[in-house]
N, CA, C and O atoms as a DFTB+ gen file, in Angstrom:
788 C
 N C O
     1  1      75.976      21.262       8.473
     2  2      75.614      19.855       8.278
     3  2      74.397      19.408       9.129
     4  3      73.637      18.518       8.747
     5  1      74.252      20.063      10.286
     6  2      73.044      19.793      11.071
     7  2      71.840      20.235      10.273
     8  3      70.831      19.530      10.256
     9  1      71.907      21.361       9.618
    10  2      70.723      21.918       8.934
    11  2      70.310      20.870       7.785
    12  3      69.126      20.629       7.549
    13  1      71.309      20.300       7.127
    14  2      71.076      19.297       6.098
    15  2      70.434      18.053       6.656
    16  3      69.511      17.489       6.070
    17  1      70.918      17.653       7.756
    18  2      70.336      16.371       8.451
    19  2      68.872      16.612       8.800
    20  3      68.045      15.722       8.602
    21  1      68.528      17.807       9.320
    22  2      67.209      18.178       9.664
    23  2      66.377      18.193       8.429
    24  3      65.288      17.619       8.409
    25  1      66.888      18.879       7.318
    26  2      66.117      18.965       6.038
    27  2      65.856      17.545       5.440
    28  3      64.773      17.212       4.960
    29  1      66.964      16.737       5.518
    30  2      66.781      15.323       5.015
    31  2      65.716      14.525       5.714
    32  3      64.894      13.854       5.090
    33  1      65.751      14.617       7.065
    34  2      64.748      13.956       7.907
    35  2      63.325      14.372       7.671
    36  3      62.413      13.547       7.629
    37  1      63.135      15.756       7.507
    38  2      61.887      16.308       7.219
    39  2      61.421      15.836       5.812
    40  3      60.246      15.520       5.623
    41  1      62.341      15.794       4.845
    42  2      61.952      15.417       3.485
    43  2      61.466      14.008       3.472
    44  3      60.452      13.748       2.825
    45  1      62.071      13.117       4.099
    46  2      61.637      11.732       4.145
    47  2      60.285      11.583       4.744
    48  3      59.422      10.875       4.225
    49  1      60.102      12.274       5.869
    50  2      58.845      12.137       6.634
    51  2      57.657      12.847       5.806
    52  3      56.517      12.388       5.743
    53  1      58.069      13.981       5.209
    54  2      57.085      14.652       4.351
    55  2      56.672      13.831       3.207
    56  3      55.483      13.769       2.893
    57  1      57.600      13.183       2.553
    58  2      57.352      12.351       1.493
    59  2      56.448      11.101       1.908
    60  3      55.626      10.610       1.134
    61  1      56.664      10.662       3.127
    62  2      55.969       9.530       3.659
    63  2      54.490       9.784       3.932
    64  3      53.713       8.840       4.078
    65  1      54.102      11.047       4.000
    66  2      52.680      11.358       4.305
    67  2      51.766      10.771       3.149
    68  3      51.884      11.182       1.995
    69  1      50.867       9.812       3.501
    70  2      50.037       9.180       2.519
    71  2      48.805       9.982       2.192
    72  3      47.711       9.665       2.658
    73  1      48.969      11.009       1.402
    74  2      47.832      11.921       1.081
    75  2      46.634      11.151       0.499
    76  3      45.489      11.411       0.869
    77  1      46.887      10.262      -0.354
    78  2      45.807       9.572      -1.006
    79  2      44.999       8.757       0.024
    80  3      43.771       8.699      -0.027
    81  1      45.705       8.159       0.918
    82  2      44.898       7.338       1.980
    83  2      44.233       8.236       2.952
    84  3      43.119       7.934       3.380
    85  1      44.861       9.365       3.350
    86  2      44.227      10.280       4.311
    87  2      43.030      10.996       3.719
    88  3      41.988      11.062       4.370
    89  1      43.133      11.536       2.511
    90  2      42.025      12.251       1.925
    91  2      40.914      11.312       1.465
    92  3      39.727      11.614       1.588
    93  1      41.336      10.152       0.925
    94  2      40.374       9.190       0.446
    95  2      39.446       8.831       1.626
    96  3      38.227       8.858       1.457
    97  1      39.992       8.492       2.830
    98  2      39.202       8.103       3.903
    99  2      38.395       9.253       4.579
   100  3      37.221       9.134       4.930
   101  1      39.164      10.399       4.727
   102  2      38.589      11.544       5.516
   103  2      37.429      12.171       4.662
   104  3      36.383      12.482       5.231
   105  1      37.570      12.346       3.436
   106  2      36.611      13.164       2.702
   107  2      35.645      12.255       1.974
   108  3      34.438      12.495       2.012
   109  1      36.146      11.195       1.297
   110  2      35.197      10.336       0.448
   111  2      34.893       8.991       1.121
   112  3      34.101       8.216       0.586
   113  1      35.501       8.692       2.282
   114  2      35.180       7.469       2.999
   115  2      35.675       6.258       2.188
   116  3      35.097       5.173       2.246
   117  1      36.722       6.471       1.459
   118  2      37.295       5.360       0.598
   119  2      38.739       5.058       0.900
   120  3      39.591       5.945       0.961
   121  1      38.987       3.794       1.086
   122  2      40.417       3.379       1.273
   123  2      40.918       2.910      -0.136
   124  3      40.568       1.842      -0.639
   125  1      41.735       3.770      -0.704
   126  2      42.238       3.489      -2.027
   127  2      42.937       2.243      -2.174
   128  3      43.046       1.756      -3.299
   129  1      43.464       1.624      -1.083
   130  2      44.192       0.355      -1.190
   131  2      43.222      -0.815      -1.307
   132  3      43.644      -1.967      -1.418
   133  1      41.891      -0.514      -1.281
   134  2      40.918      -1.611      -1.498
   135  2      40.245      -1.526      -2.841
   136  3      39.360      -2.327      -3.143
   137  1      40.677      -0.493      -3.722
   138  2      40.006      -0.255      -4.943
   139  2      40.916      -0.138      -6.077
   140  3      42.059       0.289      -5.910
   141  1      40.443      -0.519      -7.306
   142  2      41.202      -0.273      -8.521
   143  2      42.545      -0.962      -8.474
   144  3      42.654      -2.161      -8.217
   145  1      43.606      -0.129      -8.740
   146  2      44.981      -0.682      -8.729
   147  2      45.515      -0.821      -7.292
   148  3      46.638      -1.288      -7.099
   149  1      44.751      -0.435      -6.321
   150  2      45.129      -0.450      -4.929
   151  2      46.246       0.437      -4.557
   152  3      46.843       0.292      -3.490
   153  1      46.563       1.426      -5.484
   154  2      47.664       2.372      -5.264
   155  2      46.989       3.629      -4.647
   156  3      45.834       3.945      -4.930
   157  1      47.758       4.311      -3.806
   158  2      47.202       5.502      -3.106
   159  2      47.536       6.794      -3.888
   160  3      47.412       7.893      -3.346
   161  1      47.959       6.657      -5.164
   162  2      48.330       7.789      -5.935
   163  2      47.140       8.432      -6.682
   164  3      46.002       7.963      -6.641
   165  1      47.491       9.546      -7.370
   166  2      46.407      10.371      -8.006
   167  2      45.634       9.642      -9.019
   168  3      44.424       9.840      -9.133
   169  1      46.316       8.745      -9.818
   170  2      45.577       8.074     -10.964
   171  2      44.456       7.130     -10.421
   172  3      43.320       7.087     -10.893
   173  1      44.885       6.418      -9.427
   174  2      43.803       5.483      -8.835
   175  2      42.775       6.282      -8.099
   176  3      41.619       5.861      -8.044
   177  1      43.120       7.414      -7.526
   178  2      42.201       8.321      -6.907
   179  2      41.169       8.902      -7.894
   180  3      39.968       8.975      -7.637
   181  1      41.718       9.294      -9.007
   182  2      40.893       9.839     -10.180
   183  2      39.909       8.724     -10.581
   184  3      38.719       9.002     -10.728
   185  1      40.345       7.534     -10.753
   186  2      39.467       6.488     -11.268
   187  2      38.412       6.119     -10.190
   188  3      37.275       5.811     -10.549
   189  1      38.748       6.141      -8.921
   190  2      37.992       5.606      -7.843
   191  2      37.104       6.612      -7.266
   192  3      35.920       6.327      -7.083
   193  1      37.584       7.805      -6.952
   194  2      36.696       8.789      -6.206
   195  2      36.442      10.054      -7.053
   196  3      35.774      10.988      -6.608
   197  1      37.013      10.060      -8.331
   198  2      36.651      11.191      -9.170
   199  2      37.749      12.234      -9.395
   200  3      38.810      12.154      -8.777
   201  1      37.501      13.229     -10.290
   202  2      38.440      14.250     -10.676
   203  2      38.898      14.987      -9.450
   204  3      40.103      15.186      -9.297
   205  1      38.029      15.402      -8.572
   206  2      38.412      16.339      -7.411
   207  2      39.414      15.560      -6.515
   208  3      40.367      16.150      -6.006
   209  1      39.211      14.312      -6.335
   210  2      40.109      13.475      -5.517
   211  2      41.472      13.319      -6.193
   212  3      42.501      13.491      -5.541
   213  1      41.495      12.994      -7.492
   214  2      42.731      12.802      -8.200
   215  2      43.504      14.105      -8.253
   216  3      44.707      14.090      -7.995
   217  1      42.890      15.219      -8.570
   218  2      43.568      16.498      -8.602
   219  2      44.102      16.853      -7.294
   220  3      45.252      17.289      -7.236
   221  1      43.364      16.710      -6.180
   222  2      43.775      17.149      -4.845
   223  2      44.996      16.350      -4.410
   224  3      45.964      16.882      -3.866
   225  1      44.909      15.048      -4.673
   226  2      45.991      14.156      -4.197
   227  2      47.264      14.364      -5.008
   228  3      48.362      14.285      -4.456
   229  1      47.140      14.626      -6.297
   230  2      48.235      14.998      -7.194
   231  2      48.882      16.254      -6.660
   232  3      50.105      16.304      -6.530
   233  1      48.112      17.251      -6.353
   234  2      48.630      18.542      -5.892
   235  2      49.383      18.363      -4.618
   236  3      50.493      18.887      -4.528
   237  1      48.915      17.703      -3.664
   238  2      49.527      17.471      -2.348
   239  2      50.757      16.608      -2.556
   240  3      51.784      16.953      -1.972
   241  1      50.770      15.542      -3.311
   242  2      51.951      14.771      -3.541
   243  2      53.018      15.526      -4.292
   244  3      54.203      15.282      -4.066
   245  1      52.647      16.445      -5.187
   246  2      53.487      17.300      -5.937
   247  2      54.240      18.245      -4.942
   248  3      55.458      18.409      -5.021
   249  1      53.460      18.858      -4.002
   250  2      53.898      19.746      -2.981
   251  2      55.028      19.056      -2.103
   252  3      56.030      19.676      -1.748
   253  1      54.811      17.824      -1.803
   254  2      55.795      17.104      -0.916
   255  2      57.203      17.120      -1.592
   256  3      58.206      17.371      -0.925
   257  1      57.256      16.860      -2.871
   258  2      58.467      16.933      -3.566
   259  2      59.065      18.282      -3.654
   260  3      60.252      18.461      -3.380
   261  1      58.265      19.252      -4.033
   262  2      58.670      20.561      -4.194
   263  2      59.204      21.231      -2.913
   264  3      60.215      21.933      -2.933
   265  1      58.475      20.984      -1.777
   266  2      58.899      21.594      -0.593
   267  2      60.154      20.888      -0.046
   268  3      60.965      21.558       0.593
   269  1      60.347      19.669      -0.244
   270  2      61.472      18.861       0.192
   271  2      62.738      19.372      -0.531
   272  3      63.775      19.586       0.096
   273  1      62.639      19.548      -1.770
   274  2      63.782      20.060      -2.654
   275  2      64.089      21.498      -2.219
   276  3      65.259      21.878      -2.184
   277  1      63.115      22.279      -1.899
   278  2      63.279      23.625      -1.541
   279  2      64.027      23.647      -0.122
   280  3      64.934      24.457       0.071
   281  1      63.656      22.808       0.792
   282  2      64.352      22.716       2.081
   283  2      65.740      22.347       1.875
   284  3      66.628      22.903       2.522
   285  1      65.997      21.403       0.975
   286  2      67.385      21.036       0.740
   287  2      68.213      22.155       0.252
   288  3      69.326      22.359       0.735
   289  1      67.721      22.882      -0.675
   290  2      68.378      24.001      -1.219
   291  2      68.705      25.110      -0.264
   292  3      69.792      25.686      -0.305
   293  1      67.716      25.420       0.636
   294  2      67.901      26.570       1.552
   295  2      68.404      26.181       2.919
   296  3      69.109      26.976       3.541
   297  1      68.079      24.980       3.435
   298  2      68.616      24.543       4.644
   299  2      70.025      23.905       4.452
   300  3      71.006      24.247       5.111
   301  1      70.031      22.949       3.491
   302  2      71.279      22.290       3.136
   303  2      72.330      23.224       2.506
   304  3      73.541      23.047       2.641
   305  1      71.748      24.283       1.772
   306  2      72.622      25.277       1.210
   307  2      73.373      24.916      -0.041
   308  3      74.408      25.517      -0.330
   309  1      72.862      23.905      -0.830
   310  2      73.488      23.509      -2.044
   311  2      72.467      22.907      -2.967
   312  3      71.367      22.561      -2.535
   313  1      72.824      22.767      -4.294
   314  2      72.030      22.053      -5.249
   315  2      72.028      20.599      -4.903
   316  3      71.015      19.910      -5.017
   317  1      73.212      20.126      -4.465
   318  2      73.257      18.685      -4.111
   319  2      72.383      18.360      -3.004
   320  3      71.787      17.283      -3.029
   321  1      72.221      19.233      -1.946
   322  2      71.467      19.020      -0.896
   323  2      69.914      19.010      -1.275
   324  3      69.084      18.256      -0.768
   325  1      69.666      19.952      -2.228
   326  2      68.274      19.952      -2.852
   327  2      67.892      18.709      -3.554
   328  3      66.754      18.250      -3.452
   329  1      68.879      18.117      -4.311
   330  2      68.735      16.843      -4.997
   331  2      68.531      15.641      -4.022
   332  3      67.663      14.784      -4.190
   333  1      69.384      15.664      -3.025
   334  2      69.283      14.526      -2.045
   335  2      67.914      14.574      -1.308
   336  3      67.233      13.558      -1.164
   337  1      67.540      15.798      -0.850
   338  2      66.290      15.840      -0.072
   339  2      65.094      15.506      -1.034
   340  3      64.075      14.974      -0.594
   341  1      65.239      15.818      -2.308
   342  2      64.139      15.492      -3.262
   343  2      64.121      13.953      -3.465
   344  3      63.047      13.363      -3.579
   345  1      65.262      13.330      -3.508
   346  2      65.234      11.885      -3.632
   347  2      64.697      11.215      -2.362
   348  3      64.021      10.189      -2.442
   349  1      64.977      11.757      -1.263
   350  2      64.376      11.222       0.046
   351  2      62.850      11.388       0.058
   352  3      62.153      10.505       0.557
   353  1      62.309      12.497      -0.477
   354  2      60.870      12.711      -0.527
   355  2      60.273      11.580      -1.430
   356  3      59.279      10.945      -1.079
   357  1      60.921      11.362      -2.596
   358  2      60.377      10.283      -3.438
   359  2      60.465       8.927      -2.813
   360  3      59.564       8.103      -2.971
   361  1      61.577       8.675      -2.079
   362  2      61.715       7.476      -1.342
   363  2      60.661       7.286      -0.281
   364  3      60.107       6.201      -0.104
   365  1      60.388       8.425       0.453
   366  2      59.332       8.327       1.448
   367  2      57.940       8.074       0.859
   368  3      57.155       7.332       1.448
   369  1      57.625       8.667      -0.273
   370  2      56.399       8.401      -0.882
   371  2      56.163       7.016      -1.323
   372  3      55.053       6.488      -1.265
   373  1      57.314       6.386      -1.800
   374  2      57.338       5.033      -2.304
   375  2      57.456       4.014      -1.222
   376  3      56.899       2.925      -1.356
   377  1      58.151       4.306      -0.154
   378  2      58.346       3.403       0.975
   379  2      58.059       4.185       2.284
   380  3      58.939       4.528       3.073
   381  1      56.794       4.420       2.423
   382  2      56.308       5.318       3.552
   383  2      56.512       4.682       4.914
   384  3      56.142       3.524       5.103
   385  1      57.080       5.387       5.854
   386  2      57.180       4.829       7.277
   387  2      55.778       4.672       7.843
   388  3      55.562       3.809       8.694
   389  1      54.788       5.502       7.387
   390  2      53.418       5.261       7.905
   391  2      52.708       4.154       7.339
   392  3      51.641       3.814       7.850
   393  1      53.240       3.462       6.197
   394  2      52.513       2.365       5.669
   395  2      53.302       1.131       5.512
   396  3      53.252       0.437       4.497
   397  1      54.047       0.867       6.566
   398  2      54.890      -0.318       6.608
   399  2      55.894      -0.356       5.418
   400  3      56.201      -1.417       4.873
   401  1      56.363       0.786       5.063
   402  2      57.321       0.916       3.951
   403  2      56.814       0.523       2.506
   404  3      57.536       0.060       1.623
   405  1      55.456       0.780       2.402
   406  2      54.858       0.660       1.058
   407  2      54.441       2.050       0.645
   408  3      54.519       2.985       1.442
   409  1      53.991       2.202      -0.615
   410  2      53.509       3.510      -1.050
   411  2      53.293       3.505      -2.521
   412  3      53.084       2.476      -3.164
   413  1      53.356       4.757      -3.046
   414  2      52.983       4.972      -4.443
   415  2      54.209       4.926      -5.394
   416  3      55.298       4.525      -4.983
   417  1      54.022       5.330      -6.635
   418  2      54.988       5.102      -7.653
   419  2      55.994       6.373      -7.790
   420  3      57.048       6.311      -8.423
   421  1      55.563       7.448      -7.162
   422  2      56.528       8.631      -7.045
   423  2      56.454       9.616      -8.187
   424  3      57.324      10.482      -8.288
   425  1      55.431       9.528      -9.078
   426  2      55.423      10.386     -10.222
   427  2      55.130      11.845      -9.791
   428  3      55.876      12.766     -10.126
   429  1      54.020      12.025      -9.040
   430  2      53.669      13.469      -8.711
   431  2      54.736      14.089      -7.750
   432  3      55.085      15.264      -7.862
   433  1      55.208      13.291      -6.854
   434  2      56.280      13.813      -5.895
   435  2      57.585      14.033      -6.710
   436  3      58.279      15.012      -6.435
   437  1      57.945      13.203      -7.667
   438  2      59.067      13.400      -8.404
   439  2      58.942      14.645      -9.338
   440  3      59.925      15.358      -9.542
   441  1      57.803      14.886      -9.868
   442  2      57.513      16.139     -10.645
   443  2      57.697      17.339      -9.687
   444  3      58.296      18.323     -10.120
   445  1      57.252      17.335      -8.481
   446  2      57.433      18.368      -7.537
   447  2      58.927      18.645      -7.320
   448  3      59.354      19.794      -7.203
   449  1      59.659      17.623      -7.272
   450  2      61.075      17.870      -6.949
   451  2      61.775      18.499      -8.133
   452  3      62.566      19.424      -7.954
   453  1      61.502      18.015      -9.359
   454  2      62.145      18.744     -10.495
   455  2      61.558      20.074     -10.738
   456  3      62.236      20.916     -11.326
   457  1      60.350      20.347     -10.338
   458  2      59.729      21.648     -10.496
   459  2      60.509      22.630      -9.629
   460  3      60.721      23.762     -10.064
   461  1      60.942      22.264      -8.440
   462  2      61.640      23.131      -7.554
   463  2      63.146      23.347      -8.082
   464  3      63.759      24.387      -7.841
   465  1      63.652      22.357      -8.769
   466  2      65.044      22.393      -9.096
   467  2      65.287      22.825     -10.598
   468  3      66.243      23.518     -10.946
   469  1      64.334      22.346     -11.430
   470  2      64.520      22.464     -12.906
   471  2      63.164      22.872     -13.543
   472  3      62.574      22.075     -14.273
   473  1      62.672      24.079     -13.281
   474  2      61.380      24.536     -13.766
   475  2      61.166      24.351     -15.289
   476  3      60.121      23.841     -15.695
   477  1      62.063      24.726     -16.072
   478  2      61.997      24.634     -17.542
   479  2      61.793      23.201     -17.970
   480  3      60.967      22.928     -18.841
   481  1      62.537      22.270     -17.370
   482  2      62.478      20.900     -17.690
   483  2      61.070      20.378     -17.258
   484  3      60.470      19.566     -17.962
   485  1      60.601      20.811     -16.199
   486  2      59.227      20.456     -15.663
   487  2      58.223      20.868     -16.600
   488  3      57.377      20.037     -16.933
   489  1      58.189      22.062     -17.090
   490  2      57.142      22.577     -18.012
   491  2      57.070      21.643     -19.273
   492  3      55.986      21.316     -19.756
   493  1      58.275      21.230     -19.783
   494  2      58.287      20.479     -21.031
   495  2      57.731      19.131     -20.768
   496  3      56.841      18.653     -21.472
   497  1      58.308      18.457     -19.654
   498  2      57.845      17.153     -19.287
   499  2      56.387      17.074     -18.959
   500  3      55.733      16.091     -19.306
   501  1      55.854      18.071     -18.304
   502  2      54.424      18.077     -18.064
   503  2      53.637      18.235     -19.276
   504  3      52.596      17.589     -19.401
   505  1      54.050      19.066     -20.219
   506  2      53.358      19.272     -21.572
   507  2      53.344      17.934     -22.339
   508  3      52.328      17.593     -22.943
   509  1      54.417      17.198     -22.324
   510  2      54.553      15.958     -22.999
   511  2      53.601      14.992     -22.318
   512  3      52.797      14.334     -22.980
   513  1      53.689      14.904     -20.985
   514  2      52.842      13.982     -20.216
   515  2      51.299      14.212     -20.618
   516  3      50.566      13.296     -20.989
   517  1      50.920      15.503     -20.498
   518  2      49.608      15.868     -20.773
   519  2      49.100      15.520     -22.135
   520  3      47.962      15.086     -22.313
   521  1      50.007      15.727     -23.139
   522  2      49.643      15.433     -24.507
   523  2      49.406      13.872     -24.703
   524  3      48.428      13.449     -25.319
   525  1      50.352      13.063     -24.147
   526  2      50.269      11.675     -24.240
   527  2      48.995      11.171     -23.570
   528  3      48.279      10.357     -24.153
   529  1      48.693      11.643     -22.343
   530  2      47.485      11.193     -21.637
   531  2      46.244      11.634     -22.372
   532  3      45.276      10.886     -22.508
   533  1      46.294      12.909     -22.858
   534  2      45.102      13.383     -23.552
   535  2      44.789      12.640     -24.805
   536  3      43.613      12.418     -25.094
   537  1      45.764      12.242     -25.562
   538  2      45.520      11.610     -26.909
   539  2      45.498      10.085     -26.779
   540  3      44.957       9.430     -27.671
   541  1      46.045       9.487     -25.737
   542  2      45.997       7.990     -25.677
   543  2      45.123       7.513     -24.515
   544  3      44.537       6.433     -24.588
   545  1      45.034       8.283     -23.479
   546  2      44.286       7.906     -22.239
   547  2      45.134       7.078     -21.326
   548  3      44.624       6.618     -20.305
   549  1      46.441       6.844     -21.628
   550  2      47.317       6.035     -20.763
   551  2      48.214       6.935     -19.903
   552  3      49.199       7.493     -20.387
   553  1      47.849       7.065     -18.604
   554  2      48.649       7.830     -17.687
   555  2      49.965       7.281     -17.524
   556  3      50.955       8.009     -17.465
   557  1      50.028       5.874     -17.440
   558  2      51.347       5.226     -17.212
   559  2      52.296       5.527     -18.444
   560  3      53.490       5.764     -18.262
   561  1      51.793       5.513     -19.553
   562  2      52.678       5.782     -20.794
   563  2      53.197       7.205     -20.704
   564  3      54.370       7.451     -20.984
   565  1      52.358       8.133     -20.322
   566  2      52.806       9.574     -20.135
   567  2      53.870       9.638     -18.980
   568  3      54.862      10.360     -19.088
   569  1      53.654       8.929     -17.968
   570  2      54.629       8.999     -16.844
   571  2      55.974       8.377     -17.278
   572  3      57.037       8.920     -16.978
   573  1      55.917       7.285     -17.956
   574  2      57.136       6.576     -18.423
   575  2      57.986       7.484     -19.351
   576  3      59.194       7.624     -19.161
   577  1      57.348       8.070     -20.318
   578  2      57.967       8.931     -21.321
   579  2      58.524      10.150     -20.631
   580  3      59.652      10.578     -20.876
   581  1      57.676      10.712     -19.734
   582  2      58.031      11.972     -19.054
   583  2      59.280      11.707     -18.210
   584  3      60.191      12.534     -18.191
   585  1      59.338      10.587     -17.523
   586  2      60.474      10.303     -16.648
   587  2      61.660      10.128     -17.524
   588  3      62.717      10.688     -17.235
   589  1      61.553       9.453     -18.478
   590  2      62.735       9.246     -19.531
   591  2      63.279      10.547     -20.033
   592  3      64.490      10.698     -20.192
   593  1      62.404      11.494     -20.286
   594  2      62.782      12.757     -20.853
   595  2      63.625      13.610     -19.868
   596  3      64.438      14.429     -20.297
   597  1      63.427      13.415     -18.583
   598  2      64.149      14.278     -17.613
   599  2      65.677      14.353     -17.786
   600  3      66.246      15.437     -17.916
   601  1      66.349      13.135     -17.784
   602  2      67.801      13.287     -17.953
   603  2      68.146      13.714     -19.350
   604  3      69.186      14.359     -19.479
   605  1      67.443      13.457     -20.389
   606  2      67.647      13.975     -21.790
   607  2      67.621      15.473     -21.825
   608  3      68.508      16.137     -22.362
   609  1      66.527      15.998     -21.207
   610  2      66.390      17.535     -21.144
   611  2      67.403      18.189     -20.345
   612  3      67.835      19.305     -20.634
   613  1      67.833      17.441     -19.236
   614  2      68.884      18.019     -18.413
   615  2      70.216      18.177     -19.157
   616  3      70.951      19.147     -18.973
   617  1      70.488      17.185     -20.000
   618  2      71.680      17.283     -20.854
   619  2      71.562      18.385     -21.912
   620  3      72.490      19.157     -22.154
   621  1      70.359      18.420     -22.539
   622  2      70.045      19.459     -23.589
   623  2      70.298      20.828     -23.067
   624  3      70.981      21.637     -23.695
   625  1      69.728      21.098     -21.879
   626  2      69.893      22.451     -21.347
   627  2      71.227      22.773     -20.541
   628  3      71.472      23.853     -20.004
   629  1      72.030      21.672     -20.548
   630  2      73.468      21.848     -19.931
   631  2      73.329      22.062     -18.466
   632  3      74.154      22.788     -17.913
   633  1      72.454      21.556     -17.834
   634  2      72.385      21.837     -16.332
   635  2      73.408      21.049     -15.564
   636  3      74.042      20.133     -16.088
   637  1      73.555      21.412     -14.336
   638  2      74.589      20.824     -13.433
   639  2      74.538      19.285     -13.268
   640  3      73.494      18.645     -13.391
   641  1      75.628      18.791     -13.006
   642  2      75.780      17.283     -12.956
   643  2      74.800      16.709     -11.870
   644  3      74.228      15.637     -12.068
   645  1      74.615      17.428     -10.730
   646  2      73.720      16.973      -9.712
   647  2      72.279      16.753     -10.288
   648  3      71.605      15.777      -9.960
   649  1      71.886      17.612     -11.073
   650  2      70.548      17.453     -11.743
   651  2      70.479      16.342     -12.711
   652  3      69.441      15.691     -12.831
   653  1      71.597      16.080     -13.447
   654  2      71.627      14.938     -14.321
   655  2      71.472      13.702     -13.516
   656  3      70.707      12.814     -13.892
   657  1      72.207      13.600     -12.357
   658  2      72.134      12.391     -11.573
   659  2      70.683      12.177     -11.008
   660  3      70.141      11.072     -11.001
   661  1      70.139      13.250     -10.567
   662  2      68.725      13.213     -10.124
   663  2      67.817      12.633     -11.218
   664  3      67.011      11.732     -10.988
   665  1      67.992      13.197     -12.412
   666  2      67.217      12.822     -13.583
   667  2      67.371      11.357     -13.859
   668  3      66.370      10.676     -14.083
   669  1      68.543      10.848     -13.855
   670  2      68.830       9.410     -14.140
   671  2      68.164       8.513     -13.089
   672  3      67.475       7.539     -13.393
   673  1      68.415       8.907     -11.831
   674  2      67.856       8.077     -10.750
   675  2      66.363       8.073     -10.754
   676  3      65.742       7.023     -10.591
   677  1      65.757       9.255     -10.940
   678  2      64.258       9.332     -10.988
   679  2      63.699       8.538     -12.244
   680  3      62.732       7.785     -12.136
   681  1      64.324       8.737     -13.364
   682  2      63.893       7.942     -14.512
   683  2      63.891       6.550     -14.342
   684  3      62.882       5.896     -14.603
   685  1      65.044       5.974     -13.882
   686  2      65.199       4.532     -13.636
   687  2      64.067       4.034     -12.576
   688  3      63.370       3.040     -12.776
   689  1      63.990       4.761     -11.559
   690  2      63.138       4.418     -10.436
   691  2      61.751       4.346     -10.912
   692  3      61.075       3.337     -10.712
   693  1      61.244       5.498     -11.608
   694  2      59.844       5.577     -11.943
   695  2      59.498       4.515     -13.054
   696  3      58.465       3.847     -13.014
   697  1      60.417       4.415     -14.021
   698  2      60.177       3.348     -15.044
   699  2      60.099       1.954     -14.427
   700  3      59.224       1.165     -14.784
   701  1      61.028       1.641     -13.483
   702  2      60.967       0.375     -12.830
   703  2      59.729       0.193     -12.066
   704  3      59.179      -0.908     -12.090
   705  1      59.215       1.206     -11.361
   706  2      57.954       1.124     -10.601
   707  2      56.765       0.873     -11.483
   708  3      55.711       0.445     -11.013
   709  1      56.934       1.146     -12.815
   710  2      55.889       0.974     -13.754
   711  2      56.000      -0.359     -14.602
   712  3      55.339      -0.542     -15.625
   713  1      56.841      -1.211     -14.113
   714  2      57.122      -2.404     -14.921
   715  2      55.859      -3.308     -15.251
   716  3      55.806      -3.981     -16.281
   717  1      54.857      -3.276     -14.312
   718  2      53.687      -4.041     -14.561
   719  2      52.868      -3.291     -15.563
   720  3      52.172      -3.911     -16.367
   721  1      52.919      -2.020     -15.552
   722  2      52.116      -1.159     -16.599
   723  2      52.784      -1.400     -17.898
   724  3      52.068      -1.483     -18.896
   725  1      54.087      -1.523     -18.012
   726  2      54.703      -1.709     -19.291
   727  2      54.311      -3.013     -19.836
   728  3      54.080      -3.110     -21.041
   729  1      54.219      -4.001     -19.071
   730  2      53.781      -5.336     -19.514
   731  2      52.322      -5.258     -20.101
   732  3      52.014      -5.810     -21.157
   733  1      51.427      -4.508     -19.310
   734  2      50.072      -4.400     -19.900
   735  2      49.980      -3.641     -21.096
   736  3      49.198      -3.983     -21.982
   737  1      50.823      -2.482     -21.220
   738  2      50.865      -1.741     -22.462
   739  2      51.283      -2.535     -23.603
   740  3      50.708      -2.392     -24.682
   741  1      52.239      -3.361     -23.456
   742  2      52.726      -4.221     -24.543
   743  2      51.654      -5.274     -24.948
   744  3      51.552      -5.653     -26.115
   745  1      50.845      -5.741     -23.931
   746  2      49.819      -6.734     -24.300
   747  2      48.528      -6.117     -24.677
   748  3      47.568      -6.810     -25.013
   749  1      48.485      -4.718     -24.622
   750  2      47.220      -3.988     -24.943
   751  2      46.079      -4.133     -23.891
   752  3      44.891      -3.995     -24.183
   753  1      46.534      -4.418     -22.664
   754  2      45.497      -4.598     -21.558
   755  2      45.559      -3.482     -20.553
   756  3      44.868      -3.558     -19.536
   757  1      46.322      -2.476     -20.767
   758  2      46.444      -1.417     -19.747
   759  2      45.138      -0.581     -19.807
   760  3      44.544      -0.339     -20.858
   761  1      44.750      -0.167     -18.584
   762  2      43.488       0.637     -18.428
   763  2      43.763       2.073     -18.775
   764  3      44.836       2.617     -18.515
   765  1      42.757       2.664     -19.369
   766  2      42.902       4.118     -19.766
   767  2      42.210       4.908     -18.556
   768  3      41.406       4.407     -17.769
   769  1      42.645       6.176     -18.549
   770  2      42.120       7.058     -17.455
   771  2      40.603       7.358     -17.718
   772  3      40.170       7.703     -18.817
   773  1      39.855       7.193     -16.607
   774  2      38.483       7.537     -16.661
   775  2      38.036       7.847     -15.224
   776  3      38.149       6.997     -14.340
   777  1      37.525       9.076     -14.996
   778  2      37.092       9.447     -13.616
   779  2      35.847       8.696     -13.315
   780  3      35.001       8.408     -14.161
   781  1      35.785       8.369     -11.936
   782  2      34.581       7.786     -11.430
   783  2      33.347       8.602     -11.584
   784  3      32.274       8.074     -11.875
   785  1      33.491       9.958     -11.382
   786  2      32.372      10.911     -11.561
   787  2      32.906      12.292     -11.631
   788  3      32.140      13.244     -11.778
């Protein structure tokens, strides 16, 4: 039990690390909270500081989720512990203790979580996300569709109930965090991805 508590605490704190804010300021001298969508995630970084920034921040946010789920599996000793630690990492990213409980939308961190727990589902979700973004230019649309696919694919592959619960929670959470994007998509005013340089 103590091992799980330690893993859970580490997962939340790891998820809370604001990679976008840290890298943006340290390397590019840019506070992402003052530019574009004012989000510290990879999409705003891509638009504001360029491809290198977007990819770097995506990778680090992805790792937060993957490492947290891995810690849950191996310290907590069960799939349920992996799921719970993954959820805590997503929560930390979205409500960071280092940012007065504000943060990003949880897409990259959530993808890292399911990558550690459901690699086949992750490959399909990422392929669908990439295709949607490539052909439409809408990262938000790719993220929304990808999130919705997770519980569907979990059922399709007959994975354990814990993973289905994770998929449902992540899907609802990520889609909810994109509610303003959904409104803009319906109005035709959503911004398409375009790197600053």
